[in-house]
Steps between C-alpha positions, in 0.01 A plus 500: 500500500840615621730218606855371491581275204731232638548293184350354181504169318377347176406142428382314193386142454279283283164399642325165453372617158860582398421874495773737612407677825702810596466684831679782676493568874567802717605457863389803702527613860242742639347623824179347627188712448440729797157347564634142531509376856728236650785578258854617561788581268466473125342259253660327203311407182570318174304665219452391140629736232551505124776257391657734241492806727665308783821466296549879497450511879777242550756769419406709807695525823295336776334580730337810351192706575220472244140599449296207368200587285245225571163454329171418677566127460832530686719458191819709484478709183803728541810546717614859555847548652553761765786739415831533679583133556787450260271357231439689177130562571362297209 
């Protein structure tokens, strides 16, 4: 899914069982699907992503165009940067 990556964050906390929980989030902007009715403009989504991988993304210049590789369950598996945006393409 091609979209504009607007930002990322990482959080960690201890749950009620005192286990460390770590989560990363991607904030993306994309067009509505062409077949959606009664929509105008663009949509914004907060998507879960790997905690460790999110740290590397924090070094990017935002916003930037990306291609998100998403599995059948809707989980983001990979973020591919589009070239020519002032980022190093990693």
